[in-house]
C-alpha positions in Angstrom: 7.3 -0.2 13.8 6.9 -3.5 12.4 4.5 -4.5 9.3 3.1 -7.8 9.0 2.9 -8.4 5.2 0.6 -11.0 3.7 1.1 -11.4 0.0 -1.6 -12.9 -1.8 -2.1 -14.5 -5.3 -5.4 -14.7 -6.5 -7.4 -16.7 -9.2 -8.6 -13.7 -11.5 -12.4 -14.8 -11.1 -12.4 -13.9 -7.6 -10.3 -10.6 -8.0 -13.2 -8.1 -7.3 -15.0 -10.2 -4.6 -11.6 -10.7 -2.7 -11.0 -6.7 -2.9 -14.5 -5.9 -1.7 -14.3 -8.8 1.0 -10.7 -7.8 2.1 -12.3 -3.8 2.4 -15.5 -4.4 4.0 -14.9 -7.5 6.2 -11.3 -8.7 6.6 -9.4 -5.6 7.1 -12.1 -3.8 9.6 -11.9 -7.4 11.5 -8.1 -7.0 11.7 -8.2 -3.5 12.9 -11.0 -4.6 15.5 -8.2 -7.1 17.2 -6.3 -3.8 18.3 -2.9 -5.3 17.4 -2.8 -3.0 14.3 -2.8 0.9 13.9 -2.9 1.0 10.1 -3.4 -1.4 7.0 -2.5 -0.9 3.6 -3.9 -2.8 0.8 -1.5 -2.8 -2.2 -1.5 -4.2 -5.9 1.8 -5.6 -7.0 2.1 -4.8 -10.4 4.9 -6.9 -12.6 4.8 -8.1 -16.1 3.8 -11.9 -15.8 0.8 -11.3 -13.4 -2.0 -11.2 -16.1 -3.6 -14.5 -15.3 -3.0 -14.2 -11.2 -2.9 -10.9 -9.7 -1.0 -10.3 -6.6 -1.5 -8.1 -3.7 0.2 -7.3 -0.5 -1.5 -6.4 2.6 0.6 -4.6 5.1 -0.7 -4.5 8.6 1.3 -1.9 10.9 2.2 -2.7 14.5 4.0 -0.7 17.3 6.2 -3.7 18.5 7.5 -7.2 18.0 5.6 -8.1 21.2 2.4 -7.2 19.5 2.9 -9.3 16.4 3.8 -12.5 18.4 0.6 -11.9 20.7 -1.5 -11.6 17.5 0.4 -14.7 15.8 -0.3 -16.8 19.1 -3.8 -15.4 19.8 -5.7 -14.7 16.5 -3.9 -15.3 13.3 -4.9 -18.7 12.7 -8.6 -17.7 13.4 -8.6 -15.0 11.0 -6.7 -17.1 8.4 -9.0 -19.9 8.3 -12.0 -17.2 7.4 -10.0 -16.5 4.3 -9.4 -20.2 3.6 -13.1 -21.0 4.4 -14.4 -17.8 2.1 -11.8 -18.6 -0.8 -10.1 -22.1 -0.8 -7.3 -22.7 -3.0 -8.3 -19.5 -5.1 -5.9 -17.6 -2.9 -2.5 -18.6 -2.0 -0.9 -16.4 0.6 2.4 -16.1 2.4 3.4 -13.8 5.5 6.6 -12.0 6.0 7.6 -9.8 8.9 9.2 -6.4 7.7 11.0 -4.0 10.3 11.2 -0.5 9.8 14.8 0.5 9.7 14.0 4.4 8.6 11.6 6.6 6.9 12.4 9.5 4.7 9.9 12.0 3.6 
């Protein structure tokens, strides 16, 4: 299993709007691509984020091949929608997380 993780630091003035947009528009659109089987929206909690809240959005995929296909075919289109909507009020970076083991 692979997580495509997008960490986003927000201008506080758009936090509520961004969360609503992510939940109502962006995450459903990402799931509709059929690349992802699950999405988690997480708030990163650390002491110095008072001015700029930070979130991680984790998109679960079943394989590296699916991630490569998503990046090649859809990533720029969906990323540009975020840029068009929020501009520089959201700064994001992506990481690939590979699940080594899970324990419950």
